[in-house]
FIKOLZA-1660 file (N, C-alpha, C; in steps of 0.1 Angstrom, whole numbers, plus 5000, padded with zeros to 4 digits):
% residues 230
   i   px   py   pz ch aa at
   1 5353 4966 4970  A  X  N
   1 5347 4951 4970  A  X CA
   1 5335 4956 4980  A  X  C
   2 5334 4965 4989  A  X  N
   2 5326 4967 4997  A  X CA
   2 5311 4975 4989  A  X  C
   3 5320 4983 4981  A  X  N
   3 5310 4991 4970  A  X CA
   3 5298 4977 4966  A  X  C
   4 5305 4968 4958  A  X  N
   4 5296 4956 4951  A  X CA
   4 5291 4949 4955  A  X  C
   5 5294 4947 4970  A  X  N
   5 5284 4940 4982  A  X CA
   5 5270 4950 4985  A  X  C
   6 5273 4963 4985  A  X  N
   6 5260 4972 4988  A  X CA
   6 5254 4974 4978  A  X  C
   7 5259 4976 4965  A  X  N
   7 5254 4974 4952  A  X CA
   7 5242 4960 4948  A  X  C
   8 5247 4951 4953  A  X  N
   8 5241 4936 4951  A  X CA
   8 5231 4938 4960  A  X  C
   9 5232 4941 4974  A  X  N
   9 5221 4941 4984  A  X CA
   9 5209 4953 4981  A  X  C
  10 5212 4964 4972  A  X  N
  10 5199 4973 4966  A  X CA
  10 5196 4968 4957  A  X  C
  11 5200 4962 4949  A  X  N
  11 5192 4955 4938  A  X CA
  11 5187 4943 4940  A  X  C
  12 5190 4935 4947  A  X  N
  12 5184 4925 4953  A  X CA
  12 5171 4930 4964  A  X  C
  13 5171 4940 4969  A  X  N
  13 5157 4947 4976  A  X CA
  13 5153 4953 4965  A  X  C
  14 5154 4959 4956  A  X  N
  14 5146 4962 4945  A  X CA
  14 5134 4953 4938  A  X  C
  15 5145 4940 4937  A  X  N
  15 5139 4932 4929  A  X CA
  15 5128 4922 4942  A  X  C
  16 5129 4921 4949  A  X  N
  16 5120 4915 4962  A  X CA
  16 5107 4925 4964  A  X  C
  17 5113 4939 4961  A  X  N
  17 5098 4946 4961  A  X CA
  17 5091 4952 4948  A  X  C
  18 5098 4942 4940  A  X  N
  18 5089 4942 4930  A  X CA
  18 5083 4931 4924  A  X  C
  19 5078 4925 4935  A  X  N
  19 5069 4915 4934  A  X CA
  19 5056 4919 4940  A  X  C
  20 5048 4925 4930  A  X  N
  20 5035 4930 4935  A  X CA
  20 5025 4921 4941  A  X  C
  21 5024 4917 4952  A  X  N
  21 5013 4907 4960  A  X CA
  21 5003 4911 4955  A  X  C
  22 4996 4921 4954  A  X  N
  22 4983 4923 4954  A  X CA
  22 4978 4919 4941  A  X  C
  23 4983 4919 4929  A  X  N
  23 4982 4912 4918  A  X CA
  23 4984 4895 4917  A  X  C
  24 4992 4894 4925  A  X  N
  24 4997 4878 4926  A  X CA
  24 4983 4870 4933  A  X  C
  25 4984 4879 4947  A  X  N
  25 4973 4872 4953  A  X CA
  25 4960 4873 4949  A  X  C
  26 4957 4884 4940  A  X  N
  26 4946 4884 4933  A  X CA
  26 4943 4873 4921  A  X  C
  27 4951 4872 4916  A  X  N
  27 4951 4858 4906  A  X CA
  27 4950 4845 4913  A  X  C
  28 4960 4846 4923  A  X  N
  28 4957 4832 4930  A  X CA
  28 4944 4828 4937  A  X  C
  29 4937 4838 4939  A  X  N
  29 4923 4835 4945  A  X CA
  29 4912 4840 4940  A  X  C
  30 4918 4840 4923  A  X  N
  30 4906 4846 4914  A  X CA
  30 4897 4858 4908  A  X  C
  31 4904 4866 4918  A  X  N
  31 4897 4877 4921  A  X CA
  31 4902 4889 4907  A  X  C
  32 4894 4898 4901  A  X  N
  32 4897 4906 4890  A  X CA
  32 4909 4914 4894  A  X  C
  33 4920 4919 4886  A  X  N
  33 4933 4924 4888  A  X CA
  33 4929 4936 4898  A  X  C
  34 4935 4938 4903  A  X  N
  34 4934 4953 4914  A  X CA
  34 4937 4965 4903  A  X  C
  35 4945 4963 4893  A  X  N
  35 4946 4975 4885  A  X CA
  35 4934 4978 4876  A  X  C
  36 4923 4971 4874  A  X  N
  36 4911 4973 4868  A  X CA
  36 4899 4980 4876  A  X  C
  37 4900 4981 4886  A  X  N
  37 4888 4986 4897  A  X CA
  37 4892 4998 4903  A  X  C
  38 4883 5006 4910  A  X  N
  38 4884 5014 4918  A  X CA
  38 4895 5023 4918  A  X  C
  39 4908 5026 4927  A  X  N
  39 4913 5034 4927  A  X CA
  39 4926 5032 4915  A  X  C
  40 4926 5014 4913  A  X  N
  40 4933 5009 4900  A  X CA
  40 4947 5010 4903  A  X  C
  41 4949 5011 4921  A  X  N
  41 4961 5009 4931  A  X CA
  41 4963 4997 4932  A  X  C
  42 4972 4989 4929  A  X  N
  42 4977 4975 4930  A  X CA
  42 4981 4976 4950  A  X  C
  43 4974 4974 4958  A  X  N
  43 4975 4979 4972  A  X CA
  43 4963 4966 4977  A  X  C
  44 4967 4963 4994  A  X  N
  44 4954 4961 5000  A  X CA
  44 4948 4967 5000  A  X  C
  45 4943 4982 5005  A  X  N
  45 4933 4988 5003  A  X CA
  45 4923 4987 4992  A  X  C
  46 4930 4989 4982  A  X  N
  46 4921 4985 4968  A  X CA
  46 4918 4967 4966  A  X  C
  47 4923 4963 4972  A  X  N
  47 4919 4948 4969  A  X CA
  47 4907 4945 4977  A  X  C
  48 4910 4949 4990  A  X  N
  48 4896 4950 5000  A  X CA
  48 4887 4955 4997  A  X  C
  49 4882 4965 4984  A  X  N
  49 4872 4972 4977  A  X CA
  49 4866 4957 4967  A  X  C
  50 4873 4950 4966  A  X  N
  50 4869 4940 4960  A  X CA
  50 4856 4929 4965  A  X  C
  51 4860 4931 4979  A  X  N
  51 4850 4924 4990  A  X CA
  51 4857 4912 4996  A  X  C
  52 4865 4905 4995  A  X  N
  52 4874 4898 4997  A  X CA
  52 4881 4902 5009  A  X  C
  53 4880 4901 5024  A  X  N
  53 4890 4907 5035  A  X CA
  53 4901 4897 5036  A  X  C
  54 4899 4883 5032  A  X  N
  54 4913 4876 5031  A  X CA
  54 4926 4881 5022  A  X  C
  55 4918 4884 5010  A  X  N
  55 4926 4886 5003  A  X CA
  55 4932 4900 5004  A  X  C
  56 4927 4911 5010  A  X  N
  56 4934 4923 5011  A  X CA
  56 4945 4918 5026  A  X  C
  57 4940 4913 5036  A  X  N
  57 4950 4908 5047  A  X CA
  57 4962 4903 5040  A  X  C
  58 4960 4891 5035  A  X  N
  58 4972 4884 5028  A  X CA
  58 4982 4896 5019  A  X  C
  59 4976 4903 5014  A  X  N
  59 4984 4915 5006  A  X CA
  59 4991 4921 5010  A  X  C
  60 4982 4929 5025  A  X  N
  60 4991 4937 5030  A  X CA
  60 5001 4932 5040  A  X  C
  61 4999 4921 5043  A  X  N
  61 5009 4913 5053  A  X CA
  61 5021 4910 5040  A  X  C
  62 5022 4908 5031  A  X  N
  62 5031 4902 5021  A  X CA
  62 5039 4914 5018  A  X  C
  63 5028 4926 5015  A  X  N
  63 5037 4940 5010  A  X CA
  63 5047 4944 5022  A  X  C
  64 5039 4945 5036  A  X  N
  64 5050 4946 5044  A  X CA
  64 5062 4938 5043  A  X  C
  65 5062 4927 5044  A  X  N
  65 5074 4918 5047  A  X CA
  65 5082 4916 5033  A  X  C
  66 5076 4921 5024  A  X  N
  66 5088 4924 5015  A  X CA
  66 5097 4940 5012  A  X  C
  67 5092 4947 5024  A  X  N
  67 5099 4961 5028  A  X CA
  67 5110 4956 5039  A  X  C
  68 5103 4947 5048  A  X  N
  68 5109 4942 5058  A  X CA
  68 5123 4935 5058  A  X  C
  69 5120 4922 5050  A  X  N
  69 5127 4915 5047  A  X CA
  69 5143 4918 5045  A  X  C
  70 5141 4924 5033  A  X  N
  70 5157 4928 5028  A  X CA
  70 5162 4934 5036  A  X  C
  71 5152 4947 5046  A  X  N
  71 5161 4956 5053  A  X CA
  71 5169 4946 5063  A  X  C
  72 5160 4937 5071  A  X  N
  72 5165 4930 5081  A  X CA
  72 5179 4919 5077  A  X  C
  73 5175 4916 5063  A  X  N
  73 5191 4907 5060  A  X CA
  73 5201 4916 5061  A  X  C
  74 5197 4928 5055  A  X  N
  74 5210 4936 5051  A  X CA
  74 5215 4941 5068  A  X  C
  75 5207 4941 5078  A  X  N
  75 5211 4945 5088  A  X CA
  75 5219 4933 5096  A  X  C
  76 5215 4920 5091  A  X  N
  76 5220 4908 5099  A  X CA
  76 5238 4907 5089  A  X  C
  77 5235 4910 5077  A  X  N
  77 5248 4907 5070  A  X CA
  77 5257 4919 5070  A  X  C
  78 5254 4931 5078  A  X  N
  78 5259 4943 5079  A  X CA
  78 5275 4940 5087  A  X  C
  79 5278 4935 5095  A  X  N
  79 5291 4933 5103  A  X CA
  79 5298 4925 5095  A  X  C
  80 5296 4913 5085  A  X  N
  80 5302 4907 5074  A  X CA
  80 5307 4914 5065  A  X  C
  81 5298 4924 5058  A  X  N
  81 5303 4932 5044  A  X CA
  81 5303 4945 5044  A  X  C
  82 5302 4950 5062  A  X  N
  82 5305 4962 5066  A  X CA
  82 5297 4972 5056  A  X  C
  83 5281 4972 5061  A  X  N
  83 5272 4979 5055  A  X CA
  83 5271 4986 5067  A  X  C
  84 5271 5000 5063  A  X  N
  84 5267 5012 5070  A  X CA
  84 5257 5019 5071  A  X  C
  85 5251 5028 5077  A  X  N
  85 5235 5034 5077  A  X CA
  85 5234 5035 5063  A  X  C
  86 5241 5043 5057  A  X  N
  86 5238 5049 5042  A  X CA
  86 5232 5035 5033  A  X  C
  87 5244 5020 5039  A  X  N
  87 5233 5011 5025  A  X CA
  87 5223 5004 5030  A  X  C
  88 5222 5005 5044  A  X  N
  88 5211 4999 5051  A  X CA
  88 5196 5008 5043  A  X  C
  89 5199 5022 5044  A  X  N
  89 5190 5031 5042  A  X CA
  89 5188 5030 5024  A  X  C
  90 5196 5024 5018  A  X  N
  90 5194 5024 5005  A  X CA
  90 5187 5011 5001  A  X  C
  91 5185 5001 5008  A  X  N
  91 5183 4988 5007  A  X CA
  91 5164 4992 5008  A  X  C
  92 5164 4999 5021  A  X  N
  92 5150 4999 5025  A  X CA
  92 5144 5008 5013  A  X  C
  93 5151 5019 5007  A  X  N
  93 5142 5027 4996  A  X CA
  93 5143 5021 4984  A  X  C
  94 5152 5007 4980  A  X  N
  94 5154 5000 4970  A  X CA
  94 5138 4993 4968  A  X  C
  95 5137 4986 4980  A  X  N
  95 5126 4976 4982  A  X CA
  95 5112 4987 4980  A  X  C
  96 5112 4995 4987  A  X  N
  96 5101 5004 4980  A  X CA
  96 5098 5012 4970  A  X  C
  97 5112 5015 4962  A  X  N
  97 5109 5019 4952  A  X CA
  97 5108 5004 4940  A  X  C
  98 5110 4995 4943  A  X  N
  98 5101 4982 4937  A  X CA
  98 5092 4980 4936  A  X  C
  99 5083 4984 4948  A  X  N
  99 5068 4983 4947  A  X CA
  99 5060 4994 4936  A  X  C
 100 5067 5004 4938  A  X  N
 100 5060 5018 4933  A  X CA
 100 5062 5017 4915  A  X  C
 101 5077 5007 4910  A  X  N
 101 5082 5005 4899  A  X CA
 101 5083 4991 4896  A  X  C
 102 5075 4979 4896  A  X  N
 102 5081 4969 4896  A  X CA
 102 5087 4963 4886  A  X  C
 103 5098 4959 4884  A  X  N
 103 5102 4955 4872  A  X CA
 103 5096 4942 4863  A  X  C
 104 5091 4932 4871  A  X  N
 104 5081 4921 4869  A  X CA
 104 5068 4926 4861  A  X  C
 105 5062 4938 4865  A  X  N
 105 5048 4940 4862  A  X CA
 105 5048 4951 4855  A  X  C
 106 5057 4954 4847  A  X  N
 106 5057 4964 4835  A  X CA
 106 5056 4981 4844  A  X  C
 107 5064 4981 4856  A  X  N
 107 5066 4993 4863  A  X CA
 107 5055 4999 4868  A  X  C
 108 5041 4993 4868  A  X  N
 108 5029 4996 4873  A  X CA
 108 5026 4992 4882  A  X  C
 109 5032 4997 4894  A  X  N
 109 5030 4998 4906  A  X CA
 109 5021 5005 4920  A  X  C
 110 5020 5001 4931  A  X  N
 110 5014 5008 4939  A  X CA
 110 5016 5022 4947  A  X  C
 111 5014 5024 4958  A  X  N
 111 5014 5033 4962  A  X CA
 111 5026 5035 4977  A  X  C
 112 5028 5022 4981  A  X  N
 112 5037 5016 4988  A  X CA
 112 5036 5019 5005  A  X  C
 113 5024 5023 5005  A  X  N
 113 5025 5022 5020  A  X CA
 113 5027 5011 5032  A  X  C
 114 5023 4998 5027  A  X  N
 114 5028 4985 5033  A  X CA
 114 5041 4984 5038  A  X  C
 115 5046 4987 5024  A  X  N
 115 5064 4985 5022  A  X CA
 115 5069 4992 5030  A  X  C
 116 5063 5006 5028  A  X  N
 116 5071 5016 5038  A  X CA
 116 5074 5010 5051  A  X  C
 117 5061 5008 5055  A  X  N
 117 5057 5003 5067  A  X CA
 117 5069 4993 5076  A  X  C
 118 5070 4984 5064  A  X  N
 118 5075 4968 5066  A  X CA
 118 5093 4977 5070  A  X  C
 119 5096 4984 5063  A  X  N
 119 5109 4989 5059  A  X CA
 119 5112 4997 5076  A  X  C
 120 5103 5005 5077  A  X  N
 120 5102 5010 5089  A  X CA
 120 5104 5004 5099  A  X  C
 121 5100 4994 5100  A  X  N
 121 5098 4983 5111  A  X CA
 121 5111 4978 5112  A  X  C
 122 5114 4973 5101  A  X  N
 122 5130 4967 5099  A  X CA
 122 5145 4980 5104  A  X  C
 123 5140 4990 5103  A  X  N
 123 5150 5001 5103  A  X CA
 123 5150 5001 5119  A  X  C
 124 5139 5005 5123  A  X  N
 124 5140 5006 5139  A  X CA
 124 5124 5004 5143  A  X  C
 125 5125 4994 5148  A  X  N
 125 5108 4990 5153  A  X CA
 125 5101 4997 5163  A  X  C
 126 5110 5011 5171  A  X  N
 126 5100 5020 5177  A  X CA
 126 5094 5029 5166  A  X  C
 127 5101 5030 5157  A  X  N
 127 5098 5042 5146  A  X CA
 127 5086 5036 5138  A  X  C
 128 5089 5023 5136  A  X  N
 128 5077 5014 5126  A  X CA
 128 5063 5019 5137  A  X  C
 129 5065 5012 5152  A  X  N
 129 5057 5010 5160  A  X CA
 129 5046 5024 5159  A  X  C
 130 5055 5037 5163  A  X  N
 130 5051 5049 5164  A  X CA
 130 5042 5056 5149  A  X  C
 131 5048 5053 5138  A  X  N
 131 5042 5054 5126  A  X CA
 131 5030 5051 5125  A  X  C
 132 5030 5034 5128  A  X  N
 132 5019 5026 5125  A  X CA
 132 5009 5033 5136  A  X  C
 133 5013 5035 5149  A  X  N
 133 4998 5042 5157  A  X CA
 133 4995 5054 5150  A  X  C
 134 5004 5063 5141  A  X  N
 134 4997 5076 5140  A  X CA
 134 4985 5070 5127  A  X  C
 135 4991 5062 5123  A  X  N
 135 4983 5056 5108  A  X CA
 135 4966 5051 5114  A  X  C
 136 4967 5043 5126  A  X  N
 136 4957 5037 5127  A  X CA
 136 4945 5048 5136  A  X  C
 137 4954 5058 5140  A  X  N
 137 4947 5066 5147  A  X CA
 137 4937 5075 5136  A  X  C
 138 4946 5081 5127  A  X  N
 138 4940 5089 5118  A  X CA
 138 4929 5083 5109  A  X  C
 139 4933 5068 5106  A  X  N
 139 4920 5061 5099  A  X CA
 139 4909 5056 5107  A  X  C
 140 4914 5060 5125  A  X  N
 140 4895 5052 5130  A  X CA
 140 4891 5062 5130  A  X  C
 141 4896 5075 5131  A  X  N
 141 4888 5091 5134  A  X CA
 141 4880 5092 5119  A  X  C
 142 4889 5096 5108  A  X  N
 142 4887 5097 5095  A  X CA
 142 4879 5089 5086  A  X  C
 143 4883 5075 5086  A  X  N
 143 4880 5065 5079  A  X CA
 143 4887 5064 5064  A  X  C
 144 4896 5072 5064  A  X  N
 144 4903 5073 5050  A  X CA
 144 4916 5068 5051  A  X  C
 145 4921 5056 5041  A  X  N
 145 4931 5055 5041  A  X CA
 145 4941 5061 5039  A  X  C
 146 4938 5068 5026  A  X  N
 146 4947 5077 5021  A  X CA
 146 4953 5090 5028  A  X  C
 147 4945 5093 5039  A  X  N
 147 4944 5107 5044  A  X CA
 147 4955 5100 5060  A  X  C
 148 4953 5089 5061  A  X  N
 148 4964 5083 5075  A  X CA
 148 4977 5081 5067  A  X  C
 149 4976 5076 5059  A  X  N
 149 4988 5073 5050  A  X CA
 149 4996 5086 5047  A  X  C
 150 4991 5095 5042  A  X  N
 150 4997 5109 5040  A  X CA
 150 5003 5111 5053  A  X  C
 151 4990 5116 5066  A  X  N
 151 4997 5122 5076  A  X CA
 151 5009 5112 5085  A  X  C
 152 5011 5100 5082  A  X  N
 152 5020 5091 5086  A  X CA
 152 5034 5093 5080  A  X  C
 153 5031 5093 5066  A  X  N
 153 5045 5097 5060  A  X CA
 153 5050 5110 5063  A  X  C
 154 5041 5121 5066  A  X  N
 154 5047 5129 5071  A  X CA
 154 5055 5131 5082  A  X  C
 155 5050 5124 5092  A  X  N
 155 5053 5127 5107  A  X CA
 155 5067 5114 5107  A  X  C
 156 5066 5105 5099  A  X  N
 156 5078 5097 5100  A  X CA
 156 5089 5101 5104  A  X  C
 157 5096 5108 5092  A  X  N
 157 5109 5115 5095  A  X CA
 157 5113 5122 5102  A  X  C
 158 5099 5130 5110  A  X  N
 158 5105 5140 5119  A  X CA
 158 5104 5130 5133  A  X  C
 159 5098 5120 5137  A  X  N
 159 5101 5112 5145  A  X CA
 159 5113 5107 5143  A  X  C
 160 5117 5102 5133  A  X  N
 160 5133 5097 5134  A  X CA
 160 5143 5108 5138  A  X  C
 161 5142 5119 5132  A  X  N
 161 5148 5127 5133  A  X CA
 161 5149 5134 5150  A  X  C
 162 5140 5138 5154  A  X  N
 162 5140 5146 5167  A  X CA
 162 5143 5136 5181  A  X  C
 163 5136 5124 5177  A  X  N
 163 5139 5113 5187  A  X CA
 163 5151 5103 5184  A  X  C
 164 5158 5101 5175  A  X  N
 164 5166 5096 5173  A  X CA
 164 5182 5099 5165  A  X  C
 165 5178 5110 5162  A  X  N
 165 5189 5121 5159  A  X CA
 165 5192 5120 5144  A  X  C
 166 5201 5129 5137  A  X  N
 166 5200 5127 5124  A  X CA
 166 5213 5118 5120  A  X  C
 167 5206 5111 5110  A  X  N
 167 5218 5101 5104  A  X CA
 167 5211 5098 5086  A  X  C
 168 5219 5090 5084  A  X  N
 168 5216 5087 5066  A  X CA
 168 5203 5083 5067  A  X  C
 169 5196 5074 5075  A  X  N
 169 5182 5069 5081  A  X CA
 169 5174 5077 5076  A  X  C
 170 5173 5092 5082  A  X  N
 170 5167 5102 5082  A  X CA
 170 5165 5105 5065  A  X  C
 171 5174 5106 5059  A  X  N
 171 5175 5111 5043  A  X CA
 171 5167 5099 5035  A  X  C
 172 5169 5089 5042  A  X  N
 172 5156 5076 5031  A  X CA
 172 5145 5075 5033  A  X  C
 173 5144 5077 5048  A  X  N
 173 5129 5079 5054  A  X CA
 173 5121 5093 5047  A  X  C
 174 5130 5099 5044  A  X  N
 174 5124 5113 5039  A  X CA
 174 5119 5113 5025  A  X  C
 175 5130 5107 5015  A  X  N
 175 5128 5101 5002  A  X CA
 175 5116 5094 5004  A  X  C
 176 5119 5085 5012  A  X  N
 176 5100 5075 5010  A  X CA
 176 5089 5085 5011  A  X  C
 177 5088 5091 5022  A  X  N
 177 5074 5098 5024  A  X CA
 177 5075 5109 5016  A  X  C
 178 5084 5116 5006  A  X  N
 178 5079 5121 4995  A  X CA
 178 5072 5116 4988  A  X  C
 179 5077 5103 4982  A  X  N
 179 5071 5099 4972  A  X CA
 179 5060 5094 4975  A  X  C
 180 5058 5091 4988  A  X  N
 180 5043 5085 4994  A  X CA
 180 5035 5091 4988  A  X  C
 181 5038 5108 4995  A  X  N
 181 5030 5121 4996  A  X CA
 181 5028 5120 4978  A  X  C
 182 5038 5119 4969  A  X  N
 182 5034 5122 4953  A  X CA
 182 5025 5115 4946  A  X  C
 183 5029 5099 4950  A  X  N
 183 5023 5089 4950  A  X CA
 183 5004 5091 4951  A  X  C
 184 5004 5096 4962  A  X  N
 184 4990 5099 4968  A  X CA
 184 4980 5113 4962  A  X  C
 185 4987 5116 4946  A  X  N
 185 4985 5132 4944  A  X CA
 185 4969 5131 4943  A  X  C
 186 4965 5121 4934  A  X  N
 186 4950 5118 4932  A  X CA
 186 4943 5114 4942  A  X  C
 187 4948 5110 4950  A  X  N
 187 4940 5109 4964  A  X CA
 187 4939 5123 4972  A  X  C
 188 4947 5131 4970  A  X  N
 188 4947 5143 4979  A  X CA
 188 4933 5156 4969  A  X  C
 189 4936 5153 4958  A  X  N
 189 4926 5159 4951  A  X CA
 189 4911 5157 4958  A  X  C
 190 4911 5139 4955  A  X  N
 190 4896 5135 4958  A  X CA
 190 4892 5140 4974  A  X  C
 191 4902 5141 4983  A  X  N
 191 4898 5144 4997  A  X CA
 191 4896 5158 4998  A  X  C
 192 4900 5163 4989  A  X  N
 192 4898 5179 4987  A  X CA
 192 4883 5185 4983  A  X  C
 193 4879 5176 4973  A  X  N
 193 4869 5176 4967  A  X CA
 193 4857 5168 4974  A  X  C
 194 4859 5159 4986  A  X  N
 194 4853 5151 4991  A  X CA
 194 4848 5140 4985  A  X  C
 195 4855 5135 4974  A  X  N
 195 4849 5123 4966  A  X CA
 195 4861 5112 4968  A  X  C
 196 4865 5110 4979  A  X  N
 196 4874 5098 4983  A  X CA
 196 4869 5088 4991  A  X  C
 197 4873 5075 4984  A  X  N
 197 4863 5066 4990  A  X CA
 197 4867 5063 5005  A  X  C
 198 4859 5058 5015  A  X  N
 198 4864 5053 5028  A  X CA
 198 4868 5035 5029  A  X  C
 199 4875 5038 5040  A  X  N
 199 4879 5022 5042  A  X CA
 199 4868 5016 5039  A  X  C
 200 4869 5000 5032  A  X  N
 200 4859 4993 5033  A  X CA
 200 4849 4994 5024  A  X  C
 201 4847 5003 5018  A  X  N
 201 4837 5008 5006  A  X CA
 201 4841 5005 4993  A  X  C
 202 4829 4996 4987  A  X  N
 202 4834 4987 4978  A  X CA
 202 4834 4997 4963  A  X  C
 203 4841 4997 4959  A  X  N
 203 4843 5002 4943  A  X CA
 203 4828 5001 4934  A  X  C
 204 4828 5014 4927  A  X  N
 204 4814 5008 4918  A  X CA
 204 4812 4996 4909  A  X  C
 205 4828 4992 4902  A  X  N
 205 4826 4980 4895  A  X CA
 205 4822 4968 4898  A  X  C
 206 4829 4968 4916  A  X  N
 206 4828 4954 4923  A  X CA
 206 4819 4954 4930  A  X  C
 207 4813 4964 4934  A  X  N
 207 4797 4963 4942  A  X CA
 207 4788 4957 4931  A  X  C
 208 4789 4965 4920  A  X  N
 208 4782 4960 4905  A  X CA
 208 4780 4944 4903  A  X  C
 209 4791 4939 4902  A  X  N
 209 4792 4929 4901  A  X CA
 209 4784 4917 4913  A  X  C
 210 4784 4923 4922  A  X  N
 210 4774 4914 4933  A  X CA
 210 4763 4921 4935  A  X  C
 211 4757 4929 4929  A  X  N
 211 4743 4934 4928  A  X CA
 211 4731 4929 4924  A  X  C
 212 4722 4922 4929  A  X  N
 212 4710 4919 4919  A  X CA
 212 4700 4926 4920  A  X  C
 213 4699 4930 4905  A  X  N
 213 4683 4938 4901  A  X CA
 213 4674 4932 4902  A  X  C
 214 4664 4933 4908  A  X  N
 214 4653 4921 4907  A  X CA
 214 4641 4928 4895  A  X  C
 215 4636 4922 4888  A  X  N
 215 4627 4926 4877  A  X CA
 215 4615 4929 4885  A  X  C
 216 4607 4938 4877  A  X  N
 216 4593 4933 4887  A  X CA
 216 4585 4924 4885  A  X  C
 217 4577 4923 4896  A  X  N
 217 4570 4911 4897  A  X CA
 217 4559 4908 4886  A  X  C
 218 4554 4901 4881  A  X  N
 218 4544 4895 4874  A  X CA
 218 4530 4904 4877  A  X  C
 219 4528 4899 4889  A  X  N
 219 4518 4905 4897  A  X CA
 219 4514 4918 4898  A  X  C
 220 4530 4925 4895  A  X  N
 220 4529 4940 4892  A  X CA
 220 4521 4943 4881  A  X  C
 221 4526 4936 4872  A  X  N
 221 4523 4940 4854  A  X CA
 221 4510 4935 4856  A  X  C
 222 4504 4926 4860  A  X  N
 222 4487 4923 4860  A  X CA
 222 4479 4935 4864  A  X  C
 223 4486 4938 4875  A  X  N
 223 4479 4948 4886  A  X CA
 223 4477 4964 4876  A  X  C
 224 4489 4966 4872  A  X  N
 224 4488 4978 4862  A  X CA
 224 4479 4977 4850  A  X  C
 225 4482 4965 4845  A  X  N
 225 4472 4960 4832  A  X CA
 225 4456 4964 4839  A  X  C
 226 4451 4958 4848  A  X  N
 226 4440 4957 4853  A  X CA
 226 4436 4972 4856  A  X  C
 227 4442 4980 4861  A  X  N
 227 4440 4994 4865  A  X CA
 227 4434 5001 4850  A  X  C
 228 4444 5000 4841  A  X  N
 228 4440 5004 4827  A  X CA
 228 4429 5002 4824  A  X  C
 229 4424 4988 4827  A  X  N
 229 4408 4987 4818  A  X CA
 229 4399 4993 4826  A  X  C
 230 4400 4998 4840  A  X  N
 230 4388 5006 4842  A  X CA
 230 4388 5023 4841  A  X  C
% end
């Protein structure tokens, strides 16, 4: 029976994680589908490239919450249903996997940075804060969201292991980190070639939609014709 409860908790976490808020928020606010421009990644950073900061912030918050809430609920129910650290770790991993491969959106998900942050905050608020601080420092210095995410992902399992000791949570965090790095493989190539977009930089399609190309002033045409007459 304990296994059944754990299984239900993990499946529920995956379904919650499968809510692709980048797409949901963009549709609700009349924006283009984030899978159609920029990095084509349904995440807050790509939504920011649309130029709508409010949509990006809302996406970031909801993506983090869908990682935080399932783990928090599992922790609250742990005494009643005998959830151990392994189950708690799997719940967090399932919510993260739901963001990567959302069943409601044809398994076309994002990279999982905000959702992973939410999971870490629920598993261990101090770990979440340390990882978030790492992200902020790297992003502030280099202005690359992808680089900040990669460095934070690399540090998170080591923070947990070195400060709080070995546990099943370390394994769950390490798997999340490896998946996050794998999902950033295209960004790693762009970073190496110097073509990666910086924070706040609009994608070409999004920027083009807002750029007005003025036509030559009629006076300029008449001036050119006047010159030819001489």
